[in-house]
C-alpha positions as CSV (number, residue, x, y, z in Angstrom):
1,M,-19.5,-20.2,-41.0
2,T,-21.4,-19.1,-44.5
3,S,-21.1,-22.3,-47.2
4,N,-20.5,-21.8,-50.6
5,T,-20.9,-25.5,-52.0
6,Q,-23.8,-24.2,-53.6
7,L,-21.8,-22.4,-56.2
8,L,-18.8,-25.3,-56.7
9,E,-19.2,-29.1,-56.0
10,V,-17.9,-30.6,-52.8
11,K,-14.6,-31.8,-54.2
12,L,-10.7,-31.2,-53.9
13,Y,-9.9,-28.2,-56.2
14,L,-6.1,-27.9,-57.1
15,V,-5.6,-24.4,-57.9
16,P,-2.4,-23.0,-60.1
17,T,-1.0,-19.6,-58.8
18,P,0.8,-17.3,-61.2
19,I,5.1,-17.7,-61.0
20,G,5.6,-14.3,-61.2
21,N,3.4,-12.1,-63.0
22,L,-0.5,-11.9,-61.4
23,E,-1.6,-11.3,-64.9
24,D,-1.4,-15.0,-65.4
25,M,-3.8,-16.1,-63.1
26,T,-6.7,-17.3,-64.7
27,F,-10.5,-16.3,-64.0
28,R,-11.6,-19.6,-63.2
29,A,-8.8,-19.9,-60.7
30,I,-10.1,-16.8,-59.0
31,R,-13.8,-17.7,-58.9
32,T,-12.7,-21.0,-57.9
33,L,-10.9,-19.7,-54.4
34,K,-13.6,-17.1,-53.9
35,E,-16.3,-20.1,-54.0
36,V,-14.7,-22.6,-52.3
37,D,-15.2,-23.0,-48.6
38,L,-11.5,-23.4,-47.2
39,I,-8.2,-22.9,-48.9
40,L,-5.1,-24.8,-48.5
41,A,-2.0,-22.8,-48.5
42,E,1.7,-23.3,-48.7
43,D,2.5,-20.2,-47.0
44,T,-0.5,-18.3,-46.1
45,R,1.6,-14.9,-45.6
46,T,2.4,-15.1,-49.8
47,T,-1.3,-16.9,-50.4
48,G,-2.6,-13.9,-48.4
49,K,-0.9,-11.1,-51.0
50,L,-2.4,-13.0,-53.7
51,L,-5.6,-13.3,-52.2
52,K,-6.2,-9.4,-51.2
53,H,-4.6,-8.4,-55.0
54,F,-7.9,-10.1,-56.2
55,E,-10.5,-9.2,-53.6
56,I,-10.9,-13.0,-52.2
57,G,-11.8,-13.2,-48.6
58,T,-12.1,-17.3,-48.1
59,Q,-10.3,-18.8,-45.0
60,M,-7.3,-20.1,-45.9
61,M,-5.5,-22.8,-43.7
62,S,-1.7,-23.6,-43.4
63,H,-0.5,-26.6,-45.4
64,H,2.9,-27.4,-45.9
65,M,5.7,-29.7,-46.6
66,H,6.1,-30.2,-42.9
67,N,2.5,-30.6,-41.6
68,E,0.8,-32.3,-44.3
69,H,1.3,-35.7,-43.2
70,K,-0.7,-34.9,-39.7
71,M,-3.2,-32.3,-41.8
72,V,-4.5,-35.1,-44.7
73,D,-7.2,-37.1,-42.3
74,R,-8.4,-33.9,-41.0
75,I,-8.9,-32.6,-44.2
76,V,-10.2,-35.3,-46.2
77,E,-13.0,-35.9,-43.6
78,R,-14.0,-31.9,-44.0
79,I,-14.5,-32.5,-47.7
80,Q,-16.4,-35.7,-46.9
81,S,-18.5,-33.6,-44.3
82,G,-19.5,-31.3,-47.1
83,E,-16.7,-28.7,-47.3
84,S,-14.9,-27.6,-51.1
85,V,-11.7,-27.2,-50.8
86,A,-8.8,-25.9,-52.8
87,L,-5.3,-26.3,-52.4
88,V,-2.5,-23.4,-53.5
89,S,1.1,-23.6,-53.4
90,D,3.4,-20.3,-53.2
91,A,3.5,-20.6,-57.0
92,G,2.7,-22.7,-60.0
93,T,0.6,-25.9,-59.8
94,P,0.1,-27.9,-56.7
95,A,2.0,-31.0,-56.4
96,I,5.0,-30.1,-58.8
97,S,7.7,-30.1,-56.3
98,D,5.6,-28.8,-53.9
99,P,3.0,-29.9,-51.4
100,G,0.1,-31.6,-53.1
101,F,0.4,-35.1,-53.3
102,L,-0.4,-36.7,-50.2
103,L,-3.6,-35.1,-50.3
104,S,-4.4,-36.2,-53.7
105,R,-3.6,-39.7,-52.9
106,A,-5.7,-39.7,-49.7
107,C,-8.6,-38.3,-51.9
108,V,-8.6,-40.7,-54.3
109,Q,-8.3,-43.4,-51.9
110,A,-11.4,-41.8,-50.0
111,D,-12.9,-42.1,-53.5
112,I,-13.6,-37.8,-53.5
113,A,-13.2,-35.9,-56.4
114,I,-9.9,-34.1,-57.7
115,E,-10.2,-31.3,-60.2
116,C,-6.9,-29.9,-61.2
117,L,-7.5,-26.2,-62.9
118,P,-5.4,-25.6,-65.8
119,G,-2.5,-22.9,-65.5
120,A,1.1,-21.7,-64.4
121,T,3.7,-24.1,-64.0
122,A,7.8,-23.3,-64.8
123,F,8.7,-26.3,-66.2
124,V,6.2,-25.7,-69.5
125,P,7.5,-22.2,-70.9
126,A,11.3,-23.0,-69.9
127,L,10.9,-26.2,-71.9
128,V,9.4,-24.8,-74.6
129,N,11.8,-21.7,-75.2
130,S,14.7,-23.6,-74.6
131,G,15.6,-24.6,-78.4
132,L,15.4,-28.2,-77.2
133,P,13.7,-31.4,-78.5
134,N,10.4,-31.2,-76.4
135,D,8.5,-33.9,-78.0
136,K,10.0,-36.1,-75.5
137,F,10.9,-35.3,-71.9
138,V,11.8,-36.2,-69.0
139,F,10.9,-33.8,-65.0
140,E,13.2,-34.4,-62.6
141,G,12.5,-31.6,-60.1
142,F,15.3,-31.1,-57.4
143,L,18.2,-33.4,-57.5
144,P,19.2,-35.1,-54.6
145,V,21.4,-32.8,-52.4
146,K,23.8,-36.0,-51.1
147,K,22.4,-39.2,-50.8
148,G,21.4,-40.6,-54.2
149,R,22.9,-37.7,-56.3
150,Q,26.1,-39.9,-58.1
151,T,23.7,-42.8,-58.9
152,R,21.2,-40.4,-60.1
153,L,23.5,-38.4,-62.4
154,L,24.9,-41.7,-63.8
155,L,21.3,-42.9,-64.8
156,L,20.5,-39.7,-66.3
157,A,23.8,-39.6,-68.1
158,E,22.0,-42.5,-70.3
159,E,18.9,-40.6,-70.8
160,T,17.7,-39.6,-74.2
161,R,15.1,-37.5,-73.9
162,T,15.5,-33.8,-72.9
163,M,15.5,-33.6,-68.8
164,I,14.5,-30.5,-66.9
165,F,15.4,-29.6,-62.9
166,Y,14.7,-27.3,-60.4
167,E,17.5,-25.2,-58.6
168,S,18.1,-22.7,-56.7
169,P,20.8,-19.6,-57.3
170,H,23.5,-20.4,-55.2
171,K,23.7,-24.1,-56.4
172,L,23.1,-23.7,-60.0
173,L,27.1,-23.5,-61.0
174,K,27.6,-26.7,-58.6
175,T,24.4,-28.6,-60.4
176,L,26.3,-27.3,-63.9
177,R,29.5,-28.5,-63.5
178,H,28.1,-31.9,-62.1
179,F,26.0,-32.1,-65.4
180,A,29.6,-31.1,-67.4
181,E,31.0,-34.0,-65.6
182,Y,28.6,-36.7,-66.0
183,F,26.7,-35.6,-69.4
184,G,30.0,-34.1,-71.3
185,E,30.6,-30.1,-71.3
186,D,29.6,-29.8,-74.8
187,R,25.8,-31.0,-73.8
188,R,23.6,-28.3,-74.8
189,V,21.7,-26.6,-72.1
190,S,19.0,-24.0,-71.5
191,V,18.9,-21.7,-68.1
192,S,15.8,-20.4,-67.3
193,R,15.4,-17.7,-64.3
194,E,12.7,-15.0,-63.3
195,L,9.9,-16.6,-65.9
196,T,7.0,-14.1,-66.7
197,K,9.2,-11.3,-63.9
198,M,10.5,-8.4,-65.6
199,F,14.0,-9.7,-65.0
200,E,13.1,-12.9,-67.2
201,E,16.5,-14.5,-68.9
202,T,17.2,-17.4,-70.7
203,K,21.2,-18.4,-71.5
204,R,21.4,-21.1,-74.2
205,G,24.5,-22.9,-75.0
206,T,26.8,-26.1,-74.3
207,L,27.4,-26.4,-70.5
208,K,31.0,-25.5,-71.2
209,E,29.6,-21.8,-72.3
210,V,26.7,-21.6,-69.7
211,I,29.1,-22.1,-67.1
212,A,31.3,-19.5,-67.9
213,Y,28.3,-17.1,-68.5
214,Y,27.1,-17.7,-64.5
215,T,30.8,-17.7,-63.0
216,T,30.7,-14.3,-64.2
217,N,27.1,-13.2,-64.1
218,T,24.8,-12.6,-61.0
219,L,22.4,-15.1,-60.1
220,K,18.9,-14.8,-58.4
221,G,15.5,-16.0,-58.7
222,E,14.0,-19.4,-59.5
223,I,15.6,-21.5,-61.8
224,V,14.8,-24.1,-64.4
225,V,17.4,-26.1,-66.2
226,V,16.9,-27.7,-69.5
227,V,19.1,-30.2,-70.8
228,E,19.6,-31.9,-74.0
229,G,19.4,-35.9,-74.1
230,K,22.5,-38.0,-74.6
């Protein structure tokens, strides 16, 4: 293998990828992915399409939630041996509700340098365009599906900061109804879906209004829910 490490420092690079619109890929991200020795990809098929689009021929290896535990030590060893490694998720910034934390922690413990490039992540535009206070906020990601969900909702009912959640289309209405139950149906909410894509949509209103809207409107795509604090 021909090493690219004369171009980049030997370290772990966390590289954001577009959440929908390929034009959101930065010049720096493209250069980094071209110059590292190895790209760790959540789904090599998804990342493969991105690499092909930008004519990036770097070797890829699968790194996802089901295998990251057993791969961490091996990747740390490869970096320590002189390889530069980039980690990408399917979309957005690695480790934000995606694999990345375990490897980052292991690199910190092994005194390996980490560099996180700035770039796309879904919750920031959803928060900014929600019209809700964004000077202070809490990112919750995905709520627990069953165990611990009620406990979490009871705790969040007292949260005064704006709250940000990720949700899937088929679970959105259930989650919004839980919010109405625990936070009150007059609490304001903003639901953004398909951010940066052709059919991007943001629906704002009270929980009661937004529940009524999505009860009669088809819902598809990746979703960010921003909820007003108490």
